[in-house]
C-alpha positions in Angstrom: 27.4 2.9 13.1 24.4 2.3 10.8 21.5 4.3 9.5 18.1 3.3 8.0 16.0 5.1 5.5 12.7 4.3 4.0 11.5 5.2 0.5 7.9 4.7 -0.6 7.1 2.6 -3.6 5.9 4.3 -6.7 3.4 3.2 -9.3 3.4 4.7 -12.8 0.1 4.4 -14.5 0.9 6.2 -17.8 4.4 6.9 -19.3 6.0 8.0 -22.5 9.8 7.4 -22.7 11.7 10.4 -24.0 15.4 9.9 -24.5 16.5 6.9 -22.6 17.1 8.8 -19.5 13.7 10.4 -18.8 10.0 9.9 -19.3 6.8 11.8 -19.4 4.0 10.3 -17.4 2.0 10.2 -14.2 2.8 8.3 -11.0 2.0 8.1 -7.3 3.9 7.1 -4.2 2.7 4.2 -2.0 3.1 4.0 1.7 4.6 0.5 1.3 8.1 0.7 -0.1 11.6 -0.4 0.8 13.8 0.3 3.9 17.6 0.2 3.6 20.0 -0.1 6.5 23.5 0.9 5.7 26.7 0.3 7.6 30.4 0.7 6.8 32.2 -2.2 5.1 35.4 -3.0 3.2 33.4 -3.8 0.1 29.8 -3.2 -1.0 27.4 -6.0 -0.4 23.6 -6.0 -0.6 21.2 -8.3 1.3 17.5 -8.6 0.4 15.4 -10.1 3.3 18.7 -11.2 4.8 19.9 -13.0 1.7 22.7 -11.9 -0.6 21.3 -10.2 -3.6 22.5 -8.5 -6.8 21.1 -5.0 -6.9 23.0 -3.1 -9.5 21.4 0.3 -8.9 22.1 0.0 -5.2 25.8 -0.9 -5.6 25.9 1.7 -8.4 24.8 4.5 -6.2 27.3 3.5 -3.5 30.0 3.7 -6.2 28.8 7.1 -7.2 29.0 8.3 -3.6 32.5 6.6 -3.3 31.6 4.6 -0.3 31.8 0.8 0.4 28.9 -0.4 2.5 26.7 -3.3 3.5 23.1 -2.5 2.6 20.3 -4.6 4.1 17.0 -4.2 2.2 13.6 -4.8 3.8 10.8 -4.5 1.1 7.1 -4.1 1.8 6.2 -4.4 -1.9 6.9 -7.2 -4.4 10.2 -6.8 -6.3 10.1 -6.3 -10.0 6.3 -6.0 -10.1 5.7 -2.3 -10.9 6.2 -0.7 -7.5 9.6 0.9 -8.3 11.3 -1.3 -5.6 14.7 -0.9 -7.2 14.4 2.9 -7.1 13.1 2.9 -3.6 16.0 0.7 -2.5 18.5 2.9 -4.3 17.2 6.2 -2.9 16.9 4.8 0.6 20.4 3.5 0.4 21.7 6.9 -0.8 20.0 8.7 2.1 21.3 6.2 4.7 24.8 6.2 3.3 24.9 10.0 3.3 24.1 9.8 7.1 26.5 7.0 8.0 29.5 8.4 6.1 28.6 12.1 6.9 29.0 12.9 3.3 27.1 16.2 3.5 25.3 15.9 0.2 22.1 17.8 -0.1 18.9 15.9 -1.0 18.9 17.0 -4.6 22.4 15.5 -5.1 21.3 12.2 -3.5 18.2 12.0 -5.6 20.2 12.7 -8.8 22.8 10.1 -7.9 20.1 7.5 -7.3 18.4 8.4 -10.6 21.7 8.1 -12.5 22.3 4.7 -10.9 18.9 3.5 -11.9 19.3 4.6 -15.5 22.7 3.0 -15.8 21.3 -0.3 -14.5 18.3 -0.1 -16.8 15.9 -0.5 -13.9 14.0 2.8 -14.1 13.5 6.2 -15.7 12.4 8.4 -12.9 10.9 6.4 -10.0 13.1 8.1 -7.5 11.6 11.5 -8.3 8.2 10.3 -7.2 9.7 8.5 -4.1 11.5 11.7 -3.2 8.4 13.8 -3.1 5.5 11.4 -2.3 1.9 12.1 -3.4 1.1 12.4 -7.1 3.7 13.4 -9.6 3.3 14.0 -13.3 5.0 15.5 -16.3 3.1 16.1 -19.5 5.9 18.1 -21.1 6.0 21.2 -18.9 8.3 19.8 -16.2 7.5 17.9 -13.0 4.3 18.8 -11.2 3.4 17.6 -7.7 0.4 17.4 -5.4 0.3 15.8 -1.9 -2.8 13.6 -2.4 -3.6 10.4 -0.5 -6.1 7.6 -1.1 -6.6 3.9 -0.2 -5.9 1.4 -3.0 -5.9 -2.3 -3.5 -3.5 -4.3 -5.5 -2.7 -7.8 -6.8 0.7 -8.9 -8.3 1.0 -11.8 -10.7 4.7 -11.4 -11.5 7.2 -9.1 -13.0 8.0 -7.6 -16.3 11.6 -7.0 -17.1 11.9 -3.2 -17.4 15.2 -3.4 -19.3 13.6 -5.7 -21.9 10.7 -3.4 -22.5 12.9 -0.3 -22.6 15.3 -2.0 -25.0 12.7 -3.0 -27.6 12.3 -0.3 -30.1 9.0 -1.5 -31.4 7.4 -1.7 -28.0 8.8 1.7 -27.0 7.4 3.4 -30.1 4.0 1.9 -29.3 4.2 3.0 -25.7 5.3 6.5 -26.7 2.4 7.0 -29.0 -0.2 5.6 -26.5 1.4 7.6 -23.7 1.4 10.9 -25.4 -2.3 10.4 -26.4 -3.3 9.5 -22.8 -1.4 12.4 -21.3 -3.4 14.8 -23.3 -6.6 13.7 -21.6 -5.5 13.4 -17.9 -6.6 15.6 -15.1 -4.0 14.8 -12.4 -5.9 16.6 -9.7 -9.2 15.0 -10.7 -10.9 11.9 -9.4 -8.6 8.8 -9.1 -11.3 6.7 -10.8 -11.0 8.8 -13.9 -7.1 8.6 -13.8 -7.2 4.9 -13.5 -9.8 4.6 -16.4 -7.6 6.7 -18.7 -4.6 4.6 -17.6 -6.3 1.3 -18.4 -7.0 2.6 -21.9 -3.3 3.4 -22.3 -2.3 -0.1 -21.0 -4.6 -1.8 -23.5 -3.2 0.2 -26.3 0.4 -0.7 -25.4 -0.2 -4.4 -25.6 1.6 -4.9 -22.2 -1.4 -6.1 -20.3 -1.5 -9.8 -19.7 -4.6 -12.1 -19.4 -4.2 -12.2 -15.7 -4.1 -8.4 -15.4 -7.1 -8.0 -17.7 -9.2 -10.5 -15.7 -8.4 -8.8 -12.5 -9.4 -5.4 -13.9 -12.7 -6.9 -15.1 -13.3 -8.3 -11.5 -12.7 -4.8 -10.1 -15.0 -3.2 -12.6 -17.8 -5.7 -11.9 -17.5 -4.8 -8.2 -18.0 -1.1 -9.0 -14.4 0.0 -8.9 -11.8 1.2 -11.4 -8.4 -0.5 -12.0 -5.4 -0.3 -14.1 -1.9 -1.9 -14.6 1.2 -0.8 -12.9 4.0 0.1 -15.3 6.0 -2.0 -15.6 4.7 -5.1 -13.8 2.1 -7.7 -14.0 0.3 -5.9 -11.3 -3.2 -4.4 -11.0 -4.0 -1.4 -8.8 -7.6 -0.5 -8.0 -9.7 2.2 -6.4 -13.3 2.2 -5.2 -13.4 -1.4 -4.0 -12.9 -3.2 -0.7 -11.7 -6.8 -0.6 -11.6 -7.5 -4.4 -7.8 -7.7 -4.6 -5.5 -9.4 -2.1 -3.5 -6.5 -0.8 -4.0 -2.9 0.2 -1.8 0.2 0.8 -2.4 3.9 0.3 -1.1 6.7 -1.9 1.1 8.6 0.5 2.1 12.3 0.6 5.3 11.3 2.4 8.6 11.1 0.6 11.7 9.1 1.4 13.2 9.8 4.8 15.6 8.6 7.5 13.9 6.5 10.2 
């Protein structure tokens, strides 16, 4: 027996790490994400696009659920480029494993297990909470808030940024925390996406994380009449208000992770 679950991607546009296990910020779920097919096995193995892969948060969540399984991942988004692919893979694997092994865990327990596996692997600080809910999710210090918004976006990925390396650099984290807290004071999560992206781009510039390729792509979008920003953490640009400026498109989706 096998089961498949799909989790949306997630793009964080502003964040301020708190304590190594959580982060304030604002993020949205993308229709493109990761599907995970789980089947029973004697030992846990992960395949990415049919090739053996090392995915610590995925094997980590299987360990937390106390089940050995083969997990086959089919991503719609680039890996390691700011779409929360590891979180999507981990959450989808948890949902599918719960089904295959008839574990009986409720959704909150599965989300919590996926989150702990991500934190332990150093690959994320809350992506699974966005991927669980879908839509737009934010926390400015008063707890998670959520709205089921949708919109078309374009994106371009130039490569990845090692999340663990950024989260492990005290100087970078201090700079991000300061810039993030300032940006979060000015956001209107239920306002226009162009305004959110503009505030996010100011934040990205202040963190020093934006590369030359990202900056040039943002300039191209602005020249075309749109607004763009950087996905955290990836060398990826996401844009609104343009058509055909960047190479790929998806949408902000109100749908959370689910069995398929």
